[in-house]
C-alpha positions as CSV (number, residue, x, y, z in Angstrom):
1,M,-16.6,-10.1,-17.2
2,S,-14.0,-7.7,-17.9
3,E,-12.8,-6.0,-21.3
4,N,-9.6,-9.1,-21.1
5,G,-12.3,-12.3,-20.1
6,K,-11.8,-12.2,-16.3
7,A,-14.3,-11.4,-13.4
8,V,-14.3,-8.0,-12.2
9,R,-12.9,-7.8,-9.1
10,N,-13.5,-5.3,-6.0
11,I,-10.1,-3.6,-5.3
12,V,-9.6,-1.1,-2.7
13,V,-6.4,0.9,-2.2
14,T,-5.3,3.4,0.6
15,G,-3.0,5.9,-0.5
16,G,-4.2,5.3,-4.3
17,G,-3.7,9.2,-5.1
18,T,-0.4,9.4,-5.6
19,G,3.0,7.7,-6.4
20,I,3.4,3.9,-5.7
21,G,-0.4,3.7,-4.8
22,R,-1.6,6.0,-7.8
23,A,-0.1,2.9,-10.3
24,I,-1.3,-0.3,-8.1
25,A,-4.9,1.0,-8.7
26,T,-4.1,2.3,-12.0
27,R,-3.2,-1.2,-13.3
28,F,-6.4,-2.8,-11.8
29,A,-8.3,-0.7,-13.6
30,E,-7.0,-0.9,-16.9
31,D,-7.6,-5.1,-16.2
32,G,-11.2,-3.7,-16.3
33,H,-11.9,-3.9,-12.1
34,S,-13.9,-1.8,-9.9
35,V,-11.5,0.2,-7.8
36,T,-12.2,2.9,-4.7
37,I,-9.0,4.8,-3.8
38,V,-8.9,5.9,-0.3
39,G,-6.8,8.8,1.1
40,R,-6.7,11.6,3.4
41,R,-6.7,14.7,0.6
42,R,-10.2,15.3,-1.2
43,E,-9.0,17.0,-4.1
44,V,-5.4,14.8,-4.9
45,L,-8.4,11.7,-4.8
46,R,-10.4,13.3,-7.6
47,T,-8.1,14.7,-9.4
48,T,-6.4,11.2,-9.8
49,A,-10.1,9.6,-10.6
50,D,-11.2,12.6,-12.6
51,E,-8.0,11.6,-14.7
52,L,-8.2,7.7,-14.6
53,H,-12.2,7.3,-15.3
54,G,-13.3,10.8,-17.1
55,E,-10.2,10.6,-19.2
56,R,-10.0,7.0,-19.4
57,G,-12.5,5.6,-18.9
58,L,-11.8,3.4,-15.8
59,D,-13.5,2.6,-13.0
60,V,-11.8,4.6,-9.7
61,T,-14.4,5.5,-7.1
62,P,-12.2,8.3,-4.6
63,V,-13.3,8.1,-0.7
64,V,-11.8,10.4,1.5
65,C,-11.2,8.8,5.0
66,D,-8.4,9.9,7.4
67,L,-7.7,6.0,7.7
68,A,-5.3,6.8,11.6
69,D,-8.7,7.8,13.3
70,P,-11.2,5.3,13.8
71,D,-14.3,7.6,13.3
72,A,-13.8,8.1,10.2
73,V,-12.9,5.1,8.9
74,E,-15.8,3.8,10.6
75,G,-17.6,6.7,8.8
76,A,-16.3,5.7,5.8
77,L,-17.9,1.8,5.2
78,P,-21.0,2.7,4.0
79,Q,-18.9,4.1,1.0
80,L,-16.6,0.9,0.4
81,P,-17.1,-2.4,-1.3
82,D,-19.9,-4.6,0.6
83,R,-17.8,-7.5,-0.8
84,V,-13.8,-6.8,-1.3
85,D,-11.7,-8.9,-3.2
86,V,-8.1,-6.8,-2.7
87,L,-7.3,-4.6,-0.5
88,V,-4.1,-3.4,-0.6
89,N,-2.6,-0.9,2.1
90,S,-0.4,1.4,0.6
91,A,-1.3,4.2,2.5
92,G,1.8,5.8,4.9
93,S,4.2,8.2,5.7
94,R,7.1,9.5,7.6
95,E,6.4,11.5,10.3
96,L,8.3,15.1,9.7
97,A,7.6,16.6,13.1
98,V,11.3,18.1,14.6
99,G,11.5,18.8,18.3
100,A,14.5,18.1,20.8
101,G,14.0,15.5,24.0
102,P,11.4,13.4,24.5
103,H,8.3,15.2,23.4
104,G,10.0,15.7,20.5
105,L,10.6,11.2,20.4
106,L,7.1,11.2,21.4
107,A,5.6,13.2,18.3
108,R,8.3,11.3,15.6
109,W,7.3,7.4,16.8
110,R,4.0,8.0,17.9
111,G,3.4,10.1,14.1
112,D,4.8,7.1,12.3
113,F,3.5,4.3,13.8
114,E,-0.3,6.4,13.1
115,R,0.4,7.5,10.1
116,N,1.9,3.6,9.1
117,V,0.8,1.2,11.1
118,L,-2.8,2.5,12.1
119,T,-3.8,3.3,8.3
120,A,-3.4,-0.5,7.8
121,V,-4.9,-2.2,10.3
122,L,-7.6,0.0,11.1
123,V,-9.1,0.2,8.2
124,T,-8.1,-3.6,7.6
125,E,-9.9,-5.5,10.8
126,S,-13.4,-2.7,9.9
127,L,-13.2,-4.7,6.2
128,R,-12.2,-8.3,7.4
129,D,-15.6,-9.5,7.1
130,R,-16.1,-8.5,3.6
131,F,-13.6,-10.1,1.8
132,S,-14.1,-12.9,-0.7
133,S,-14.2,-16.2,0.7
134,D,-11.4,-18.8,-1.2
135,S,-10.4,-15.7,-2.9
136,G,-9.9,-13.1,-0.8
137,R,-7.1,-10.8,-0.5
138,V,-4.9,-8.8,1.5
139,V,-1.5,-6.7,0.0
140,T,0.4,-4.2,2.5
141,V,3.1,-2.1,1.6
142,T,5.9,-1.5,3.6
143,S,9.9,-0.6,3.0
144,V,13.0,-2.0,2.4
145,A,14.1,0.0,5.9
146,A,11.4,-2.5,7.8
147,L,14.5,-5.0,7.0
148,R,18.2,-3.3,7.6
149,G,16.6,-0.6,10.0
150,G,15.4,3.2,9.6
151,G,15.0,4.3,12.9
152,S,10.4,5.1,14.4
153,Y,9.9,4.7,10.6
154,G,11.6,1.3,9.7
155,A,10.4,0.0,13.3
156,S,6.5,1.3,12.2
157,K,6.8,-0.5,9.0
158,A,8.2,-3.7,10.4
159,A,5.3,-3.5,13.3
160,L,3.6,-4.0,10.6
161,H,5.2,-7.3,9.5
162,A,4.7,-8.8,12.7
163,W,1.1,-8.0,12.5
164,N,1.0,-9.9,8.5
165,H,2.1,-12.9,10.1
166,S,-1.1,-13.2,12.7
167,L,-3.3,-11.7,9.9
168,A,-2.7,-14.8,7.4
169,A,-3.3,-17.0,10.2
170,Q,-5.9,-15.7,11.5
171,L,-8.0,-15.2,7.4
172,G,-6.3,-18.6,5.6
173,P,-8.9,-20.7,6.8
174,Q,-11.6,-18.5,5.4
175,G,-8.9,-19.3,1.8
176,V,-7.4,-15.1,2.1
177,T,-3.9,-14.2,1.5
178,C,-2.3,-11.6,3.0
179,N,1.6,-10.4,2.1
180,I,3.4,-8.0,2.1
181,V,5.4,-5.8,-0.8
182,A,9.0,-4.5,0.3
183,P,10.1,-1.9,-1.4
184,G,13.2,-0.2,-2.1
185,T,13.7,3.6,-3.0
186,V,11.5,4.5,-5.4
187,A,11.4,7.6,-7.6
188,G,8.0,8.9,-8.3
189,T,6.6,9.2,-4.7
190,E,6.4,12.2,-2.7
191,F,7.8,10.4,0.0
192,F,12.3,11.7,-0.4
193,G,10.0,15.4,-2.1
194,S,13.3,17.5,-3.1
195,R,16.0,15.0,-1.4
196,L,15.7,12.8,-4.4
197,N,18.1,14.9,-6.1
198,Q,20.1,13.2,-9.3
199,A,23.4,12.9,-7.1
200,E,20.9,11.0,-4.3
201,L,19.4,8.6,-6.9
202,T,22.9,8.0,-8.8
203,R,23.8,6.7,-5.4
204,R,21.0,5.2,-4.7
205,A,20.9,3.8,-7.7
206,G,24.3,1.9,-7.2
207,R,23.5,0.6,-4.3
208,T,21.4,-1.9,-6.7
209,L,22.4,-4.8,-8.4
210,V,20.2,-3.8,-11.7
211,G,21.9,0.2,-11.8
212,R,18.3,1.6,-11.0
213,V,16.4,2.8,-9.0
214,G,12.8,1.3,-8.9
215,R,9.4,2.7,-10.1
216,P,6.3,2.9,-9.5
217,D,4.7,0.3,-11.4
218,D,7.6,-1.7,-10.5
219,V,5.7,-2.6,-6.9
220,A,2.4,-2.4,-8.7
221,A,3.2,-5.5,-10.8
222,A,5.0,-7.7,-7.8
223,V,1.5,-6.0,-5.7
224,L,-1.0,-7.7,-9.2
225,F,0.9,-11.3,-8.3
226,L,0.0,-11.3,-5.4
227,A,-3.5,-10.4,-5.3
228,S,-3.8,-12.3,-8.5
229,P,-6.0,-16.3,-8.6
230,E,-2.5,-17.9,-9.5
231,A,-1.2,-16.4,-5.8
232,G,-3.5,-18.2,-3.7
233,F,-1.0,-20.4,-2.1
234,I,1.3,-18.0,-0.9
235,T,0.6,-15.9,2.3
236,G,2.5,-14.4,5.1
237,E,5.0,-13.6,3.1
238,I,7.2,-10.6,2.7
239,L,8.3,-10.2,-1.2
240,Q,10.9,-7.7,-1.2
241,C,11.3,-5.4,-4.5
242,N,14.1,-3.2,-4.7
243,G,16.6,-3.8,-7.5
244,G,18.7,-6.6,-5.2
245,E,19.4,-3.4,-2.7
246,L,19.3,-6.0,0.1
247,L,18.8,-9.4,-0.4
248,G,16.7,-11.5,0.5
249,R,16.7,-14.0,4.1
Protein backbone atom coordinates (compact mmCIF):
# COMPACT_ATOMS: atom_id res chain seq x y z
CA MET A 1 0.00 0.00 0.00
CA SER A 2 1.16 3.55 -0.72
CA GLU A 3 1.30 6.27 1.93
CA ASN A 4 -2.18 7.47 0.95
CA GLY A 5 -3.64 4.01 1.55
CA LYS A 6 -4.05 3.11 -2.11
CA ALA A 7 -2.62 -0.05 -3.65
CA VAL A 8 0.76 0.51 -5.28
CA ARG A 9 0.53 0.12 -9.04
CA ASN A 10 3.25 -0.39 -11.65
CA ILE A 11 3.23 2.54 -14.05
CA VAL A 12 5.18 2.78 -17.33
CA VAL A 13 5.46 6.25 -18.89
CA THR A 14 7.14 6.61 -22.27
CA GLY A 15 8.70 9.98 -22.97
CA GLY A 16 8.85 10.37 -19.21
CA GLY A 17 12.06 12.38 -19.06
CA THR A 18 10.69 15.78 -20.03
CA GLY A 19 7.59 17.90 -20.49
CA ILE A 20 4.20 16.22 -20.33
CA GLY A 21 5.66 12.75 -19.75
CA ARG A 22 7.69 13.94 -16.81
CA ALA A 23 4.67 15.67 -15.27
CA ILE A 24 2.66 12.45 -15.62
CA ALA A 25 5.43 10.33 -14.09
CA THR A 26 5.83 12.79 -11.22
CA ARG A 27 2.12 12.77 -10.37
CA PHE A 28 1.98 8.97 -10.30
CA ALA A 29 5.15 8.76 -8.17
CA GLU A 30 3.84 11.39 -5.76
CA ASP A 31 0.77 9.20 -5.29
CA GLY A 32 3.07 6.42 -4.10
CA HIS A 33 3.17 4.26 -7.21
CA SER A 34 6.19 2.54 -8.79
CA VAL A 35 7.03 4.39 -12.00
CA THR A 36 9.27 3.38 -14.91
CA ILE A 37 10.15 6.14 -17.36
CA VAL A 38 11.24 5.14 -20.86
CA GLY A 39 12.96 7.18 -23.56
CA ARG A 40 15.89 7.48 -25.94
CA ARG A 41 18.12 9.95 -24.09
CA ARG A 42 20.04 8.36 -21.27
CA GLU A 43 21.19 11.55 -19.58
CA VAL A 44 17.74 13.13 -19.66
CA LEU A 45 16.17 10.06 -18.07
CA ARG A 46 18.93 9.75 -15.49
CA THR A 47 18.58 13.42 -14.51
CA THR A 48 14.82 13.10 -14.10
CA ALA A 49 15.10 9.86 -12.14
CA ASP A 50 17.81 11.33 -9.89
CA GLU A 51 15.72 14.41 -9.16
CA LEU A 52 12.56 12.46 -8.41
CA HIS A 53 14.13 9.49 -6.66
CA GLY A 54 17.37 10.79 -5.22
CA GLU A 55 16.14 14.20 -4.07
CA ARG A 56 12.50 13.43 -3.28
CA GLY A 57 12.56 9.72 -2.51
CA LEU A 58 10.03 8.83 -5.21
CA ASP A 59 10.02 5.38 -6.81
CA VAL A 60 11.17 6.16 -10.37
CA THR A 61 13.31 3.89 -12.57
CA PRO A 62 14.75 4.95 -15.96
CA VAL A 63 14.90 2.57 -18.94
CA VAL A 64 16.70 3.73 -22.09
CA CYS A 65 15.03 2.56 -25.30
CA ASP A 66 14.40 3.81 -28.83
CA LEU A 67 10.71 2.93 -28.91
CA ALA A 68 10.55 3.11 -32.72
CA ASP A 69 13.10 0.29 -32.99
CA PRO A 70 11.57 -3.19 -32.52
CA ASP A 71 14.93 -4.69 -31.53
CA ALA A 72 15.40 -2.02 -28.88
CA VAL A 73 11.88 -2.56 -27.54
CA GLU A 74 12.45 -6.30 -27.37
CA GLY A 75 15.74 -5.75 -25.57
CA ALA A 76 14.13 -3.44 -23.01
CA LEU A 77 11.33 -5.80 -22.03
CA PRO A 78 13.31 -7.55 -19.25
CA GLN A 79 13.77 -4.13 -17.58
CA LEU A 80 10.04 -3.38 -17.58
CA PRO A 81 7.64 -4.60 -14.87
CA ASP A 82 6.27 -8.13 -15.16
CA ARG A 83 2.85 -6.66 -14.32
CA VAL A 84 1.87 -3.35 -15.87
CA ASP A 85 -1.10 -1.64 -14.29
CA VAL A 86 -0.88 1.55 -16.34
CA LEU A 87 0.93 2.28 -19.61
CA VAL A 88 1.07 5.91 -20.68
CA ASN A 89 2.23 6.46 -24.26
CA SER A 90 3.59 10.00 -24.07
CA ALA A 91 6.66 9.67 -26.29
CA GLY A 92 6.43 11.62 -29.52
CA SER A 93 7.79 14.61 -31.41
CA ARG A 94 7.75 16.36 -34.74
CA GLU A 95 10.07 15.31 -37.56
CA LEU A 96 12.28 18.32 -38.31
CA ALA A 97 13.91 16.97 -41.47
CA VAL A 98 13.62 19.48 -44.28
CA GLY A 99 14.13 18.55 -47.91
CA ALA A 100 12.74 19.25 -51.33
CA GLY A 101 10.77 16.93 -53.53
CA PRO A 102 9.48 13.42 -52.86
CA HIS A 103 12.51 12.42 -50.80
CA GLY A 104 11.99 15.31 -48.39
CA LEU A 105 8.31 14.48 -48.09
CA LEU A 106 9.10 10.84 -47.44
CA ALA A 107 11.58 11.72 -44.70
CA ARG A 108 9.09 14.02 -42.97
CA TRP A 109 6.09 11.68 -43.19
CA ARG A 110 8.02 8.56 -42.31
CA GLY A 111 9.76 10.36 -39.46
CA ASP A 112 6.49 11.56 -37.95
CA PHE A 113 4.96 8.10 -38.28
CA GLU A 114 7.90 6.45 -36.56
CA ARG A 115 8.18 9.08 -33.80
CA ASN A 116 4.49 9.18 -32.94
CA VAL A 117 2.82 5.96 -34.03
CA LEU A 118 5.44 3.24 -33.77
CA THR A 119 6.68 4.53 -30.41
CA ALA A 120 3.22 3.79 -29.00
CA VAL A 121 2.25 0.69 -30.96
CA LEU A 122 5.44 -1.33 -30.51
CA VAL A 123 5.65 -0.99 -26.74
CA THR A 124 1.91 -1.44 -26.19
CA GLU A 125 1.71 -4.60 -28.26
CA SER A 126 4.86 -5.93 -26.57
CA LEU A 127 3.36 -5.40 -23.10
CA ARG A 128 -0.24 -6.43 -23.73
CA ASP A 129 0.19 -9.80 -22.00
CA ARG A 130 1.42 -8.00 -18.88
CA PHE A 131 -1.57 -5.67 -18.43
CA SER A 132 -3.49 -6.28 -15.22
CA SER A 133 -6.75 -8.08 -15.91
CA ASP A 134 -9.88 -6.16 -14.90
CA SER A 135 -7.90 -3.04 -13.97
CA GLY A 136 -5.26 -2.36 -16.64
CA ARG A 137 -5.12 1.06 -18.27
CA VAL A 138 -3.55 2.29 -21.52
CA VAL A 139 -3.58 6.06 -21.99
CA THR A 140 -2.06 7.58 -25.13
CA VAL A 141 -1.22 11.27 -25.47
CA THR A 142 -1.88 12.71 -28.93
CA SER A 143 -2.60 16.30 -30.02
CA VAL A 144 -5.28 18.72 -31.06
CA ALA A 145 -3.58 18.51 -34.47
CA ALA A 146 -5.12 15.05 -34.88
CA LEU A 147 -8.59 16.63 -34.76
CA ARG A 148 -8.19 19.80 -36.78
CA GLY A 149 -5.40 18.82 -39.18
CA GLY A 150 -1.70 19.43 -39.12
CA GLY A 151 0.17 17.85 -42.01
CA SER A 152 2.24 14.76 -41.40
CA TYR A 153 2.35 15.37 -37.63
CA GLY A 154 -1.42 15.68 -37.30
CA ALA A 155 -1.91 12.65 -39.53
CA SER A 156 0.39 10.55 -37.35
CA LYS A 157 -1.50 11.55 -34.21
CA ALA A 158 -4.83 10.83 -35.93
CA ALA A 159 -3.55 7.35 -36.75
CA LEU A 160 -3.26 6.75 -33.00
CA HIS A 161 -6.96 7.58 -32.62
CA ALA A 162 -7.92 4.87 -35.10
CA TRP A 163 -5.50 2.42 -33.51
CA ASN A 164 -6.88 3.13 -30.05
CA HIS A 165 -10.40 2.18 -31.16
CA SER A 166 -9.12 -1.24 -32.24
CA LEU A 167 -7.00 -1.62 -29.11
CA ALA A 168 -9.96 -0.84 -26.85
CA ALA A 169 -12.04 -3.50 -28.59
CA GLN A 170 -9.26 -6.07 -28.32
CA LEU A 171 -8.39 -5.47 -24.67
CA GLY A 172 -11.85 -4.66 -23.35
CA PRO A 173 -12.82 -8.31 -22.73
CA GLN A 174 -9.93 -8.65 -20.26
CA GLY A 175 -10.96 -5.50 -18.40
CA VAL A 176 -8.27 -3.21 -19.81
CA THR A 177 -9.36 0.29 -20.87
CA CYS A 178 -7.67 2.26 -23.66
CA ASN A 179 -8.16 6.00 -24.00
CA ILE A 180 -6.67 9.10 -25.59
CA VAL A 181 -5.80 12.51 -24.15
CA ALA A 182 -5.46 15.11 -26.91
CA PRO A 183 -3.81 18.30 -25.60
CA GLY A 184 -3.89 21.71 -27.22
CA THR A 185 -0.97 24.11 -26.91
CA VAL A 186 1.11 23.22 -23.84
CA ALA A 187 3.96 25.43 -22.66
CA GLY A 188 6.91 24.05 -20.70
CA THR A 189 7.82 21.29 -23.15
CA GLU A 190 10.51 20.88 -25.79
CA PHE A 191 8.01 20.58 -28.63
CA PHE A 192 7.88 24.19 -29.83
CA GLY A 193 11.45 25.20 -29.02
CA SER A 194 12.08 28.91 -29.54
CA ARG A 195 8.91 29.31 -31.62
CA LEU A 196 6.76 29.65 -28.50
CA ASN A 197 7.85 33.17 -27.57
CA GLN A 198 5.70 35.62 -25.65
CA ALA A 199 3.91 36.91 -28.73
CA GLU A 200 3.04 33.38 -29.84
CA LEU A 201 1.94 32.45 -26.33
CA THR A 202 -0.41 35.42 -26.28
CA ARG A 203 -1.80 34.56 -29.70
CA ARG A 204 -2.44 30.93 -28.79
CA ALA A 205 -3.93 31.86 -25.42
CA GLY A 206 -6.41 34.04 -27.29
CA ARG A 207 -7.67 31.00 -29.19
CA THR A 208 -8.82 29.30 -25.98
CA LEU A 209 -11.94 29.95 -23.92
CA VAL A 210 -10.01 30.18 -20.66
CA GLY A 211 -7.45 32.76 -21.78
CA ARG A 212 -4.28 30.72 -21.33
CA VAL A 213 -2.33 27.89 -22.87
CA GLY A 214 -1.96 24.55 -21.15
CA ARG A 215 0.62 23.34 -18.67
CA PRO A 216 2.07 19.82 -18.42
CA ASP A 217 0.20 19.32 -15.14
CA ASP A 218 -3.11 19.97 -16.91
CA VAL A 219 -2.50 17.01 -19.19
CA ALA A 220 -1.14 14.91 -16.33
CA ALA A 221 -4.37 15.42 -14.39
CA ALA A 222 -6.43 14.19 -17.34
CA VAL A 223 -4.20 11.14 -17.74
CA LEU A 224 -4.42 10.29 -14.04
CA PHE A 225 -8.19 10.39 -14.17
CA LEU A 226 -8.39 7.99 -17.13
CA ALA A 227 -5.86 5.72 -15.39
CA SER A 228 -7.81 5.71 -12.14
CA PRO A 229 -10.03 2.87 -10.88
CA GLU A 230 -12.97 5.30 -11.08
CA ALA A 231 -12.59 5.49 -14.89
CA GLY A 232 -13.07 1.76 -15.40
CA PHE A 233 -16.23 2.22 -17.49
CA ILE A 234 -14.59 4.65 -19.94
CA THR A 235 -12.76 3.20 -22.93
CA GLY A 236 -12.18 3.96 -26.60
CA GLU A 237 -12.57 7.68 -25.86
CA ILE A 238 -10.72 10.85 -26.85
CA LEU A 239 -10.52 13.39 -24.02
CA GLN A 240 -9.69 16.85 -25.34
CA CYS A 241 -7.55 18.92 -23.01
CA ASN A 242 -7.20 22.26 -24.75
CA GLY A 243 -8.97 24.97 -22.76
CA GLY A 244 -11.68 25.27 -25.41
CA GLU A 245 -9.21 25.88 -28.25
CA LEU A 246 -11.17 23.25 -30.19
CA LEU A 247 -14.60 22.19 -28.97
CA GLY A 248 -15.58 18.54 -28.70
CA ARG A 249 -17.78 16.95 -31.28
